[in-house]
N, C-alpha and C positions, 0 to 999 in steps of 0.2 A: 563446426558448432565453436562457439568462441564457449572458453572457461574463466569464469570470475571464482576467484578464492573468498570463501563467507569467513571472516576473521577479523578481528582488531587486534591482534596479536603480532607485533612489529616483527618478531622474531620470523614468527611461522611465514607474515607476506614476505619478506627476504628471502627467504627456503624457497618459498613455492615459485616467485620470480626470476631465483637463480636456475630453475629447472627448463626456463627457457619457455612456460606451458601458460602461463597468468595473464589473462588481457583486462582485466579489471578487478573490483574488490563490492563485497557488500558487507556492512556492516549493520547491528542493531542495537538496542541499547542495550540488552541483555548481553552482548560482545562486549561493549563497548565498558560494561558495570566489571566487568571481570576484569579489566585493565588495572582497576582504581586509578586511571588516569582522568585528565580533564579529556572530553569531549573534541575541545578544538585543538588540542595538543595532541591526540590520538589523529586526529583528520590530517594535520599536517604532515607529520610523519608519514602516513601513507602516500599522502601525494606526493613528496621526495619520491619515493622509491617507486610507484606506478604512474606510467604514461597510459592512464585510461579511465574509463568509469568509477568511480567512485563513489556507491550509493551511501548517504547518510541520512538519519530517520528525522523526521520531526517526533516531538514529545506531547507538543499542545494537541488538544483532543477539539479542538472549536476554530471555526472556519479563518478568522482573523489572525490567531493565532500560528496556525500551517502556515501559512501566507507570510508571516512577520518572520517566522524562523525558516521559511522556506529558504525566503530570498537573502537571509542574512548567511545561512550556508551555502546555497549558491554563490554569493561573493571571497567566498572566501579563497577560493580555486576555481579555474576553467573544466576541472574535470569532475567536480563535485554535483553529483545528480540527488535531489532531492526524493528521499521515500517516506511516501504515506499512504495510510492506511486506505482500504475501499470501505469507508464509510461515507453517510452523506455527506459530511464536512469536507471528509479527506477526497471526494468527489467535486465537489465545488474547488476545493484548494488547487489540485489537477488545473480543471481549466483555468483558473488564474493566474498561475504560474504557466504551465505551458504557454500563454498568452503573452506572459512578458518574456518567452525563449529561454525559460528556464526547463531543463528536462528533467522529468520524474517519474518516477519509477513506483508504480501502484501494487503493493503488499499485501500480504494475509489472503489475494486469492482461494477461494476453495472452489466456486463454480464458474462456470462458462457465461453468464450472465453479467457476474462481476466483472471478470475480464472485457468484456464486449463494452459495458459501460465505459471502464476505464479507459480502454483505445480511442471511443468518442470522444473521451473528456479531453485528448490530446497527451496520453501518457507516452511515455516512450519508451517502456519497459512496465509489463506484467508480471506479479512472481506469485506462480500456483505451490501452493507447499503440497508436495507431492508425499513426502517421509508422515508429513501430519494427518494426510486423508488416508494412507495404510494404516494408522497408527487407530483409526475406529471403524476398520476393515470397509471402508471404501476403497476405490480404484483410482490412485493418486497416478498412474500412468495413462487411464481413461482420460482423464481430465486433458492431459498434455493432447493427446489423439483429438481429441474434441476441438480444442484450441487452433492446432495446425488447420484444422478444416477448418474452424469458420474464419480463422483470419485468411484463409487464402481466398476466399469468397467474395473479399473487399479489399480495398487498396488504403490499409492502414500500416503508416509505418512502425508502429507498434513493434517492439521484438518482446516473443516469449522467453520470459528468463525463470526454469525450470529451480526453483526452492528446495529446501530441505531435502535435497538429496542425502541419500546413505548409504549406498552401494554402489556396485561398479555398474549392477542391472541397471538401477534409476538413471545411471548416466548413459549408457550405451544405448536405453529404450529410448531417451531425450534424444539424442543422435539419430538415430532410427528414424524416429517419425520427425525431423524435422524442424525440430524446439531451436531458437537463435542462440539462446546462452544456457549453462548449466551451470548454479554457483556450487561450491561444494566447497565443507572445509578442507584443512591441509592434510586431516588423517586420510579421508575419501578420495584425494588426488594420491597420495602417496599408495593407494590400495589398487589403483588404477594400473601401478605399472606391473602389480604382483601378479605371478601363478606356480604354481608349483612345480613344472616341465620347465619352466625358464631357472628356477633353484636348482635342479637338478643336473641340466642341460650344461650352466655353468659351472657347477661343479666338477661332473666328469670333465670337463674341457680342460680344467685345472689340476685337477688329479693326473691328466695325461701328458699334459705338459712337465709334471715334475719328472717322470720317467723319459722327456727328452733329455741327450747328455747337453752339459752346459759348456 
């Protein structure tokens, strides 16, 4: 399973890449707004750091605006993947952009029918938001299980990109189910490394090493 870092923070992204596990990046307007920087400047910096898919989201709500923005974003760098919402106009824009050879990540997926329509429209990725479903007492990982089953029935190239990942449990379950990608905040990526027995074991080794004559 590929790991994307869900961030627009350049320092975080550099750290994630330094770990050797980051295959790509997802951003959204909220993450970019936190930087206080211009969108294109942030994208340019990310493209210099990460040699992999970098999702950049359109902010227009109408078909024409989404297509225009999508084409402009895609022209910035070959690694840019245009991110579009699963709305009526978003679906139309997905088809138009994919017909132009532009990769599209269809976001804000909360039910299987949305993902299936996005795949049929030519999406390169669909982004189901598992954490947000859990927030309203729905089964986020159940959605991933359903999507893996449905997509396996057909010959779609669309990858399942698990988003709104908030815990190691989400991450591991996504991998067990066969999802293609999990996008995680840097804080979650760091927790994947952690286990109390690892910390205890390392402490014991180091304590014992201090007893060895130097």
